[in-house]
Wavefront OBJ file of the C-alpha trace (Angstrom):
o trace
v 51.621 18.568 5.873
v 49.396 20.912 7.846
v 50.576 24.260 9.110
v 50.917 25.239 12.755
v 47.337 26.501 12.771
v 46.029 23.102 11.694
v 44.723 24.450 8.375
v 43.983 21.965 5.615
v 46.897 21.803 3.146
v 46.078 23.045 -0.343
v 48.557 20.944 -2.296
v 50.122 17.516 -2.157
v 52.903 16.102 -4.232
v 52.807 12.316 -4.334
v 55.623 10.154 -5.661
v 53.834 10.150 -9.015
v 52.653 13.773 -8.666
v 49.122 14.963 -9.338
v 47.905 15.374 -12.899
v 49.075 18.430 -14.779
v 46.630 20.548 -16.744
v 47.850 18.987 -19.991
v 47.366 15.467 -18.638
v 43.904 16.174 -17.260
v 42.785 17.701 -20.559
v 43.462 14.383 -22.322
v 41.034 12.400 -20.166
v 38.604 14.846 -18.515
v 35.684 14.136 -20.843
v 35.926 10.370 -20.230
v 35.513 10.656 -16.458
v 31.769 10.540 -15.635
v 30.325 13.495 -13.765
v 27.793 11.417 -11.858
v 28.172 7.934 -10.403
v 24.552 6.915 -10.824
v 24.215 6.286 -14.539
v 22.809 9.714 -15.309
v 20.464 9.958 -12.322
v 20.138 13.443 -10.925
v 21.069 14.051 -7.328
v 22.639 16.642 -5.112
v 25.449 18.683 -6.678
v 28.875 17.107 -6.525
v 31.108 18.435 -3.763
v 34.498 17.445 -5.170
v 35.943 17.870 -8.643
v 36.517 14.794 -10.782
v 40.158 15.763 -11.103
v 40.696 15.674 -7.325
v 39.099 12.221 -7.118
v 41.232 10.890 -9.982
v 44.359 12.311 -8.327
v 43.437 10.566 -5.079
v 42.957 7.220 -6.836
v 46.305 7.545 -8.589
v 47.894 8.370 -5.235
v 46.544 5.149 -3.683
v 47.702 3.132 -6.704
v 51.206 4.623 -6.596
v 51.841 4.509 -2.845
v 49.795 1.443 -1.891
v 48.385 3.256 1.137
v 45.113 2.324 2.823
v 42.080 4.292 1.695
v 41.709 5.758 5.188
v 45.301 7.020 4.972
v 44.649 9.402 2.078
v 46.159 12.841 2.811
v 43.646 15.485 3.851
v 44.316 17.514 0.716
v 42.307 14.928 -1.226
v 38.535 14.335 -0.953
v 37.252 12.150 1.868
v 38.424 8.573 1.420
v 34.848 7.250 1.435
v 34.025 9.378 -1.598
v 37.136 8.320 -3.489
v 36.597 4.680 -2.560
v 32.986 4.827 -3.789
v 33.892 6.252 -7.188
v 36.714 3.783 -7.735
v 35.153 0.607 -6.351
v 31.484 0.968 -7.224
v 31.634 2.912 -10.455
v 34.761 3.550 -12.483
v 36.343 0.100 -12.086
v 33.136 -1.675 -13.063
v 31.722 0.537 -15.821
v 34.876 0.518 -17.968
v 35.903 4.132 -17.312
v 39.572 3.351 -16.657
v 39.752 0.934 -19.568
v 38.234 3.513 -21.927
v 40.820 6.056 -20.790
v 43.688 3.662 -21.542
v 42.178 2.789 -24.936
v 42.232 6.455 -25.915
v 45.728 7.109 -24.573
v 47.132 3.961 -26.193
v 45.822 5.095 -29.580
v 47.345 8.545 -29.063
v 50.730 7.096 -28.155
v 50.692 4.784 -31.160
v 49.733 7.627 -33.505
v 52.514 9.787 -32.118
v 54.971 6.987 -32.902
v 53.686 6.808 -36.477
v 51.676 3.603 -36.012
v 48.096 2.651 -36.659
v 45.902 3.395 -33.601
v 44.799 -0.259 -33.520
v 47.481 -2.939 -33.029
v 47.777 -5.923 -35.356
v 50.146 -7.944 -33.133
v 50.100 -8.526 -29.381
v 51.785 -10.491 -26.604
v 49.863 -12.252 -23.826
v 51.215 -13.222 -20.423
v 50.038 -13.888 -16.869
v 51.292 -12.589 -13.540
v 50.340 -14.177 -10.208
v 49.924 -11.914 -7.179
v 49.757 -12.743 -3.502
v 46.224 -12.306 -2.215
v 45.555 -10.637 1.144
v 43.006 -12.014 3.602
v 40.390 -9.709 2.074
v 40.426 -11.699 -1.183
v 37.406 -14.007 -1.024
v 37.616 -17.738 -1.569
v 35.379 -17.687 -4.645
v 37.963 -15.639 -6.589
v 41.074 -16.954 -4.871
v 43.302 -19.850 -5.919
v 46.768 -21.329 -5.661
v 49.283 -21.096 -8.479
v 51.152 -24.389 -8.006
v 53.857 -23.438 -10.504
v 54.833 -20.188 -8.798
v 53.620 -21.272 -5.349
v 51.521 -18.148 -4.889
v 48.055 -18.080 -3.285
v 45.871 -15.318 -4.622
v 44.939 -14.137 -8.087
v 46.366 -14.199 -11.588
v 46.288 -11.212 -13.936
v 46.328 -11.870 -17.673
v 47.521 -8.991 -19.779
v 47.562 -8.461 -23.539
v 49.945 -5.760 -24.762
v 50.864 -4.444 -28.188
v 54.425 -4.520 -29.506
v 55.127 -1.232 -27.707
v 54.134 -2.753 -24.361
v 50.844 -0.842 -24.083
v 47.923 -2.638 -22.460
v 45.091 -3.769 -24.709
v 43.218 -6.135 -22.381
v 43.299 -7.169 -18.708
v 41.572 -10.139 -17.076
v 41.878 -10.969 -13.359
v 41.004 -14.498 -12.194
v 41.831 -16.922 -9.393
v 45.485 -17.979 -9.408
v 44.610 -21.619 -10.112
v 42.976 -20.720 -13.423
v 44.884 -22.280 -16.319
v 46.801 -20.141 -18.788
v 44.655 -21.597 -21.559
v 41.341 -20.284 -20.249
v 42.683 -17.040 -18.862
v 44.458 -16.366 -22.148
v 41.282 -17.121 -24.090
v 39.371 -14.540 -22.032
v 42.102 -11.929 -22.459
v 42.690 -12.392 -26.198
v 38.946 -12.615 -26.810
v 38.511 -9.263 -25.088
v 41.387 -7.748 -27.062
v 39.944 -8.981 -30.363
v 36.805 -6.892 -29.799
v 38.917 -3.739 -29.746
v 40.671 -4.135 -33.077
v 39.813 -5.690 -36.411
v 43.516 -5.752 -37.280
v 44.634 -8.318 -34.721
v 46.283 -11.228 -36.575
v 49.195 -12.250 -34.349
v 49.744 -13.098 -30.694
v 52.930 -14.314 -29.015
v 52.749 -16.366 -25.819
v 54.763 -18.749 -23.659
v 54.544 -22.531 -23.466
v 51.837 -22.380 -20.797
v 49.316 -21.476 -23.489
v 48.611 -24.792 -25.145
v 46.421 -26.371 -27.846
v 43.071 -25.101 -26.553
v 44.328 -21.532 -26.629
v 45.818 -21.997 -30.112
v 42.537 -23.396 -31.456
v 40.614 -20.439 -30.034
v 43.005 -17.990 -31.691
v 42.719 -19.902 -34.972
v 38.924 -19.491 -34.858
v 39.482 -15.737 -34.607
v 41.993 -15.899 -37.500
v 44.809 -15.012 -35.136
v 48.154 -16.783 -35.398
v 49.339 -17.864 -31.922
v 53.106 -18.372 -31.745
v 54.780 -19.910 -28.700
v 58.129 -18.363 -27.749
v 59.955 -21.038 -25.757
v 63.152 -21.049 -23.759
v 66.130 -22.784 -25.309
v 67.796 -23.387 -21.926
v 65.627 -23.690 -18.825
v 68.577 -23.065 -16.469
v 70.027 -19.940 -18.077
v 68.596 -16.441 -18.178
v 67.827 -15.237 -21.676
v 65.858 -12.385 -23.169
v 63.075 -14.041 -25.114
v 61.926 -12.430 -28.367
v 58.672 -10.481 -27.952
v 57.974 -11.903 -24.503
v 60.361 -9.420 -22.914
v 57.949 -6.671 -23.978
v 55.094 -7.844 -21.758
v 57.513 -8.583 -18.910
v 58.719 -4.981 -19.162
v 55.109 -3.804 -18.920
v 54.626 -5.791 -15.699
v 57.829 -4.166 -14.441
v 56.433 -0.702 -15.177
v 53.168 -1.478 -13.437
v 54.485 -3.004 -10.227
v 56.268 0.253 -9.469
v 52.753 1.122 -8.309
v 52.810 -0.473 -4.887
v 49.091 -1.217 -4.777
v 49.648 -3.846 -7.468
v 52.220 -5.842 -5.490
v 49.575 -7.448 -3.275
v 45.914 -7.972 -4.146
v 43.591 -6.624 -1.439
v 40.369 -6.391 -3.434
v 37.255 -8.493 -2.907
v 36.184 -7.970 -6.520
v 38.590 -8.885 -9.376
v 37.110 -6.005 -11.404
v 38.540 -3.577 -8.857
v 41.969 -5.216 -9.133
v 41.770 -4.766 -12.905
v 40.737 -1.151 -12.297
v 43.990 -0.527 -10.431
v 45.954 -2.032 -13.328
v 44.208 0.271 -15.791
v 44.652 3.279 -13.477
v 48.382 2.617 -13.080
v 48.785 2.310 -16.842
v 46.818 5.525 -17.306
v 49.408 7.378 -15.239
v 52.264 5.968 -17.301
v 50.642 6.841 -20.626
v 49.773 10.381 -19.551
v 53.382 10.982 -18.538
v 54.554 9.598 -21.880
v 52.222 11.853 -23.856
v 53.058 15.077 -22.038
v 56.822 14.880 -21.636
l 1 2 3 4 5 6 7 8 9 10 11 12 13 14 15 16 17 18 19 20 21 22 23 24 25 26 27 28 29 30 31 32 33 34 35 36 37 38 39 40 41 42 43 44 45 46 47 48 49 50 51 52 53 54 55 56 57 58 59 60 61 62 63 64 65 66 67 68 69 70 71 72 73 74 75 76 77 78 79 80 81 82 83 84 85 86 87 88 89 90 91 92 93 94 95 96 97 98 99 100 101 102 103 104 105 106 107 108 109 110 111 112 113 114 115 116 117 118 119 120 121 122 123 124 125 126 127 128 129 130 131 132 133 134 135 136 137 138 139 140 141 142 143 144 145 146 147 148 149 150 151 152 153 154 155 156 157 158 159 160 161 162 163 164 165 166 167 168 169 170 171 172 173 174 175 176 177 178 179 180 181 182 183 184 185 186 187 188 189 190 191 192 193 194 195 196 197 198 199 200 201 202 203 204 205 206 207 208 209 210 211 212 213 214 215 216 217 218 219 220 221 222 223 224 225 226 227 228 229 230 231 232 233 234 235 236 237 238 239 240 241 242 243 244 245 246 247 248 249 250 251 252 253 254 255 256 257 258 259 260 261 262 263 264 265 266 267 268 269 270 271 272 273
């Protein structure tokens, strides 16, 4: 990385690569300039673009914060923006909402989806995951957390909810679909698996959403299930970002922030290539 004289490197190419000018232009205005809710303070030392690039690097490579290459801002600064601000104030989610609408419009669709698929993915929790937000998924035999995702029929994320792994699909699905319903007045259909039962269906009915269970016809044979393969493909896209393969975060909101950040990178690439 550094030259023989020990000078700080000026560029770094990660496995996902830093944002291009075209990609940055799509999201620059959504990234807050200050982290204190508009409070004035000393001038910022690092550009927002450098901090975003550093966060995307951590998401893609799964490296420790302290292991950030020296070409990026100090890890403490990047960690502060991601953990204490942008994951909790909805910045990453707002970015994905914009990019999702742009992708849908480019494909000739309405910016707001009318049909979605919901699914859950359990992730092993590291020792840093606190007991209050940690559980055991008895079905998949995984201790840690469970991420509920709602995607449109193109596989683009609409809502993300992160809970303890012992949380039932019913209640996690209710939280996720409820969140998705606030984003679109057009939502009338949701596909799910058999883990989402009567309570979930009644909740969807109250929102005038038709919940359809897509079940396996043979439990012992692999088969591509209609609609459900779309959300499974989305999980496959996301776990290419190594930070999402194990949950290290004390706060579930930060875990969700990494999911949104990873999806941001995928959507930006899709819009600019």
